[in-house]
N, C-alpha and C positions, 0 to 999 in steps of 0.2 A: 155484587160486593164491591167496596172501594178498590181501585185498581192501580193507583199511583203511590209511589213511596213519599214519605214525609222527609224533606231534607234538613229539617231543623235539628240543631245539636240537642242532645238529651242532657238536661242539667245534671242528672245523677251520674253520667258517664264522665269520669275524669280523664277525658281524651287529651292525649298529647298531639297538638296539631302538626308536629313534625313527623309523626308516624304515618307514612303514606303506604303501608303495606296491606291495608285492608279498606274495604268499603262497608258501610252499614246503612241499610234502608229500613224505615219503619212504616207500618201500614195500620191504619185503624181497623177495628173489627166492625162487622156489620152492626147497625144500630140496635137490633133486637138482642144482640149478645152483650151489650154494654153493662148490664148488671153482673155478669160473670167474668168478663175479660176486658182488658184495656187496649192492648195493641200487640201486633206481631213486630218482630225485628228479624232481619236477615243479614248477617255478615258474610262476606266472602273475602278470603285473604290469600295472599301469595307472598310468603316471607322467605327471602333468600336463605340458602343453606348456611347454617352456623349462626343465623340471626334469630332474634325472638321479638315478638310484639306483645308486650304485657298490656292487658286491659284491666282497668280498675274501676269499680263502680260502687257508689254509695247506694245500695239497693233500696228500692221502695218497699213499703210494708206489705208485700204480696208474694205469693208463690209463683214459680216460673216453670214452664214446660219448655224443654230444649231437645230438639232432635238434631243430631249431626250424622256424619257418615260413620261414626264410631260408636255412638251410644244414644240412648233416649232416657232422659233423667227428668225427675220432678224435684224441684229445689224448694226448700223452705227459705224463710227470710234469713239473710245473713246480718248478724248483729253488728259486725265490724265492717271492714273493707273487703268487698268481693273481688277476687283477683283470678284472672284466667290468662295464661300465656299461649299465644298463638304461634305455631311453628308450621313450616312447609306450606302446602296448599290445603284449602278446605273451605267448608261452608257449614252454616247451621241455620235452623229455623227455630226461632224462639217465640213464646207466647207469654206475655205478662198478663197474669190473671188479676181479678179484683180481689180485695180482701175477703169477700164472702166465699170465694171458690175453694180455697185450700181445704177447709173442713168439709165442704160439700162433696169434693171429689175424693178425698181420702177417708172420710168417715171417722176421723179421729182428731183430737186436739192438735192444732198446727204447732203448738210449742214443742211437740215431739220431733218436729223437723227443723227446728231452729239450728242454723249453721250446719245443716246436713242436706244431703240429697239421697234419693232412692231411685232404683230402676222403675221405670214406668209401669212395669207389669205388677209391681207390688201396690200400686195405687188402684184401689177399688173401682173408682169411676173411669179409669182409662185402661184397665187391663183387658186382654182378650181381643183387641181390635187391630193388632199388628201395625200399630201406627208407625214405628220406625221403618219397617220394611216397605210400607206403602209410600211414605214420603220419600225415602231414598230412591225408589223406582221412578218417582216424578222428578226429583231435583238433581240426581247424580250426574246426568250427562251435561246439563247447562244450568247451574244454579243462578245465573244472572238473567235468565229468560223470564219475562214478566208473565207470560201465559203459564209456565210451570209453577212459578211462585203463587199465582192466583189459584191454581188447581190444588196445591198443597194446603193453602190456607182454608179453601173451601172444605177440604177433607176434615181438618181439625174443627172448623166451625160447625159442620153438620153433626158431629159427635157431641160437641159442647151444648148444642141446642137441646139435646135430650135431657139435660140437667136443669132446664128452666121449668118453672120460675124459681128464683131463689127464695129462701125462707125469711121470716120476719127478722130474725136475729142477724142473718146475713145482710139484709137491707140496712139495718141499723148500724152495723160495723162499716159498711161501705160509706154511709153518711158521715160517721165520725171521722174516718180517714180523709174523706174529701174535704171536710171542714178544716182539718189541721193543714192539709196541703194547699188550700186556696185562701186561707185567712191569715195574712201576714202578722196581724196584731194578736193572734191567738198563741200566747207564749207560756201560759200557765195551765196546769192540769185542772185546777179548780175552776178556771174560766171555761174549759171544755166541758166539765161536768155541768156547770150552770147552763151552758148553751143547750145541752141535751136533757137537762133536768134528770140527772142520774147520779147516784152516789158513786164516789171515787172507787170504793171497794167493788161495786158491781161493774163499773167500767174496766177496772183492772182485770177482773175475772173473765169477762166477755172477750176482751182484746187478747189476753193470753191464749184463750181457746181458739180464737178465729184467726189471729195474726201471729201469735207467738211472742209478742212484744208488749211492753207496758205503755201506758199513755205518755209518760215522760220520754220514753225513747222515741215515740212518734214525733213529738214536738222537736226534740233535739235533732233528729234525723232530717226533718223538713228544713230546719235552720241551716244545717250544714249544706244541704242540697242548694238552697237558695244562695248561700255564701259562694259556693263553687260557680254558680251561674253568674253572679255579679262580678266575680273576679275575672271573668273573661273579657270584661269591658276594659279597653285601653285606659279609660279615665277613672278606673275604680279607686275609691279612697277607703283604705283599710279601717281607719278609725270610724269613718261614717257608716261603713257596713256593720261594723261591731255594734254601734249604738242602735241602729235601725233593727238589728236582729235580736236585740234585748240582752246583749252581753254587758257586763259591768264595766268593762274596759277593753282596749285592744289586746292587752296581754292575755286576758282570759279567752278572748276570741282565737288568738294565735295558738294557745295550748290546746283548745278544743279541736280546731281544724287539723293541727299537726297530729294529734292523737288518732284522729279518725282517718286521715289520708296519708300520713307519712311525709307530708310536705307542709311547710309554713304557708300561710296565705300569700306572702310575698313571692316565694318560689313558684307556687302555682300560677299566680298572675303573670309572672315573667315569661311563661310559656306562650302567651298571647300578645306579647308586645312586639 
């Protein structure tokens, strides 16, 4: 399995570069698991007493599995801004799944989990394997050790492999989400429907079942993630970004970005100057 962390900044993570109280490493999944999972991430933090480290993310349209020293949870898609506050010392092992995986593992429409999380024992495809206890036994003594991290990831991957291959509908949804995330000029739902030769009503139904969100939400979320990524550039031009991402004007872009993140594009960009 791949053994080295990916140091690149995650576009969806609205990281404050001045916050030095944590590290986060990302690891790809084994190639055969790519239809069901995207990547692992492992944060480790040490926040001084009386301080907090808020983490804000414009989540991708996928479910998440997160194991920490305190809980094991399965998260649906967060429609707004996902926020977690780190305090004290700790670690977590997270797995970002593919759009197909939520329904595959839970056995129910993923829209039931929108803006919610459940204990992993209530997830049909993950119950009964004592995942939390086994990963804690591996990670607890030294969560920065690469061998321990690899062992924990292998444990998760070995179980996920039992759920392959994914179904035809799941493969279709994976393809739709990938198209939205990798095609900058795809800014309209009818263009997405034409690309996959599917009626909008059908696409809406399938995405609500497998992702919990609408086609319009997918496109808007991708634009906001791309905007956050571009705003990290010291030479970012707000009006240019607005036009390239399909906004009518800079004011519309500013309203949309602030509603989603709590910050204006200018204030977010200033963090990286």
